[in-house]
N, C-alpha and C positions, 0 to 999 in steps of 0.2 A: 519596569518600569513601567507598573500603571504614572502613564503623562497628568494624571491630575494631581496626582498624589506630589510626583516630583517640586511639579509647578508651584503648589503651595511649598513647601519646604524653603526653595527657593523665595517664594514671594515673602517669607515670616520671616528671611534672613534679617529683612527691614523695615520693622511694623512700622503702614503708616496712616496719619490719622484720613487720609484718602485712597480710595480704594482706588490698582491701577488698572485694576479690568471690571468691567461691566458685564465682561462673559468670555471665556475663554475654552478654545470646545477643542477640540481631537480632531485633525477631520485625516482622510487621503493625504499621500503624497499626489499623488492619480486625478484624484479630482480639485489639486489646490492649483488657482486659476494661476495666465500668463501676471506675470514678471515674476512672479512670487514665489512658485515652482523652480524654476532655474536657482533664483538668488538664495531660497534656502532647501533649500531637498538633495543633497550635495553631500559629502563629506570633506570638504574641505573649509577651511579657516572663512568665517564671514568677513574677516578684515578684508582680504585677498577678495570677494565674491564685491564686497562693498565697492572697493575701490574702484577694480574692473564697472562694476556697476552704474556707476554713481561721474567715472571717469575722472575719478585726484582720488588722490593719499586720501585721507582720514588721521585723525586726531581725536582720543579719548578725551574724554571728561566725566574724574571719579563724584560721581557724587554722595553718596555713604560705602565708607569702610569699616572693614574690625576682624580682626586674628585674634581667633581663637588657638592657644600651643600653635604648634604650624598649620591649618588649619586658616585661607586669608577668604574671606569675602567679599564681591564692592557690583555696588551699582555703578555703573556704566551709562552715558553716550557715544561712541562716534561723530564728529561730526566732520563735515570737509572741512580739508585743512586749508583757513585760513578765514574762515568763514562764521557764522555761529546758525549756518545749515543741520538742523541735525538728521542720519540715516539712521542708526536704530540703540536705538535702549537693553543694555543689555545686565542681566544682574549673575557674577561666576564663584566658585563655592570651587577652592581652587586647593588639593591636598598636597603639601610644599615638598612630602617626604620623596618623592619619585623627580625630583629636580636640583640642579645644582643652587649651593648661596647663590650663587650671579645671578640666574634667574632670579631665583626669589630677591634679590636685593634690587632684577630691574622693571619688574613687576610691583612690588613697592614699593618703588619711584614713584606709580603711576604717569608718565611724559609717555610712555607707549602702549600701541594696543599689543592684548595679551599672544595675537597670533602673530602675530611680526615678532614681538619678543620673541615666542619660540624660533619661530622659521632660521631667527637671527642669528641664535644660540645651533640649530640646531638640534631641536631637543624631537629623536625618535616617537613619533607621534602620529596617530590618527585617530578621525572624526567618528564616534558612532553617532550615527542620528536615529535620536529616542522617538518622535514624534515631531508633526508640526501643528499648529497653534492659530485657529482665528480669532482673532483675540476683536471686540470690540472695544476699544479707550474707558476706559474708568478718569476719573476727573484726575485722577495723579498721575497714569502718564498720557493725556492730554496733558497737562502742565508744565513738563517738563522735556516734549517732545512736542508744545508749539503746535500743538494738535487739538481741534474738539473733541470736546465727550459725545461718547455716540460713530466717532468714527468707528469705522474698521478695518481690520489691517492684521498682518502673517505674522506668524516666528513662528521660531523653532524650540525645542527642546533637545539637545545635545551632552551626551559627555564624549572627552577627551580623552587618550591614552596616551602617555609615557611614560617612551621606554615598558610599554605592556603594562604597565596600572592604569587604574581608572583612576587618572589624577584631578580632573577636573568636571564637573556639572556646569553646563549653562542652559538660562534663557537667555534668547536673541530674535529680540524686537523691530522689524522692519519699520521705516514711516513711512505712512502711505504712498504708495505709489502711485494707483489711479488716481 
């Protein structure tokens, strides 16, 4: 996977008049500063990582979505439960061919974070970390995350294998933590 190509493909799913990123560069996990390294450079669901780091459950807010045959894409925020505090921005592309109808229905309902749905349904899954990204927020990301344009944060590209098939491509961007 070429990180820039994958990032571009995910971002292009939801064209926006305001650029999401001023800059996004691939960085090695080894040089990623803490707490971002612990939060992003692993093979677990970000839902769980965000909940542990922020010591709170998280809710999903679906900003935009589309369904092209059996491929569902959505742009989301994760917020601390009961607040408007954004902890993560994400774009997901999910091939529903590899999950049950019940999982598909729950994802389409948009009420529960993706990772939690997969865990609740005991979907056999493996998260493959593709790349860690150092991201400088553009006006689009700044607006949805309630941060300043030009603020630096980190994110990751990953693929989730469901039942041993590459079912989900992800861009997950942490809210700035430093």
